[in-house]
Steps between C-alpha positions, in 0.01 A plus 500: 500500500534653842246524789559837685185460703250225561287449197686752291755388251747710293545354140771661297419494133744573211547814307720405198713790391421725784767601743279417792475140382198408703179632633332371822149375484344433842240214544271554796329163608114506506274227616416401142809624311744788484510878451784644311661837555646580157535260226819523299554539123363330206731318255768465754457144628344645807162321446661159506715571813191651682302187422785287636525710826123478551525122441743480791216637712250249377342765271487589127434805288127416515509547883614872472178691610630857453788692389581836664756705289703770664547694171482476131847424394562203277665288760217527740176531280544315178486137637197597694320555183646186351368303794157667477492381132580141617307455800255802542668618818387857592777758494507826726716808416526846681267762337771745466627282198195572294666777277809316432327174428255676263809596295691193523230290355484707175734530204597857616739430764872514400675705760360829357467658855854396586635651170333828582643502852857425371474794276414719793800346679741606214547134428449481124791284460315212702179566289715396190628193684144367597335562178278214404492361858159394631378591843338169531817307562426260216159409630211476248241768505203266581678387830407835669143417583320677773454334831192345641522720800638848545624530858463827674723626776392340820313212343530172702520155347419187699777232457382211709553590861699805387379835404717693247453882495596667163716821576562732209862575453556711191856570379652205325172498303175709559288204582746305725350335801646312799291250685513509877410217727495687831402204712798294387733794452576419132541764220473383146698785359525443130768735357434781757760382758776292373779336721802578286417756232284807462208467260496701177261815536196563277579294187154417358280576197353806651752683725398726790640848571703424811560117553788544752290730714228240480741206585661677802151572636409130453807390678409717791145378499604136523763603757208617718327151491596254762834327413460179314696232330615630152384269221656672187438417127879467442752361745470328839259559782621763757381462857396862551381743240565813696872459491509475135263797446734712717790401276301592181406836643865577600613381146270754331612784751859423380398484131323832538804652644730363232257597232504872625881492519499395142289802399722733716810357299336625185298194372182690437281224314393172632718333239806692609434446855444124454831483323656641825351225716578120543238233432432151640658352796822460286533881463484506128504818289216592293678418175574149622119411513304377202271742329187385684658538845658833405126618430397375833797673663456836346107485572588418854734793520232724374267380783759589756556843343127564492482407873771754573289753317202425714721533809605839392867404463514527110327698237417387152471692180423347156659617186396323163331226700803403720491563873799670655544496863690736739532586863213693637 
């Protein structure tokens, strides 16, 4: 456990089998307990470690008064539901997650939208490789319960002497929120701004048409807020959020240029263009990734291609349901 600011504690919780290895849950001290920002993942050992960390603060799980969840992915939301079942603690989630959550908590969700998108990308080979994969990441259907409160953009949440303002930041997911403590210059950023990696774009049960456009707009919106300490959901705390946001915007400018160059070199589909790019900080080729991450890579490439179309740099034409891109 780490204390980046008075009364605010970063508690890394385990993510077994996940390359990220841990998710940060933030415990904000209240007069009569704690408020959590994000909660971790059920069936991971996270609940036991959270209980131990709260014990070091002289608190227990029954002292958690509210859980604010930045977005609906399993490593942020599912333990919030688990804690509510155990203690009755109220859970709040961004209202932009309503559509995806309504699908995730039924038997219908099994990557069907992603499969359709992969066909449009010319990536039928990946469709075959992910056949039978569940979009729930191994989580049971009934863990995707609705929150007690749907938070709107601009909603304020009292947290002891603090006030946390919910800021809608769609992109990583449609319902992603960050929580800004303007008075103390703290930004609880979820997966919107991460210190060492770029978040995946738009992977959820009900995708949106232009997740990268949304994400870049959200980055600029947060950049326009007063600078604050970056409290990310993965990785260590960063003193100033603005510097990291500038790096992420520059990264996507470079990625857009590289994607445009791949099309100019004759890679006309998102699948082909993704094969001409490198992935992860280690610079891996597409074929070196596992099928699930190949899917994320191709869909992210498609998101970059579609932004280039919106910018007027590329044109797109669909043939037999496959999108082909060319210079405008």
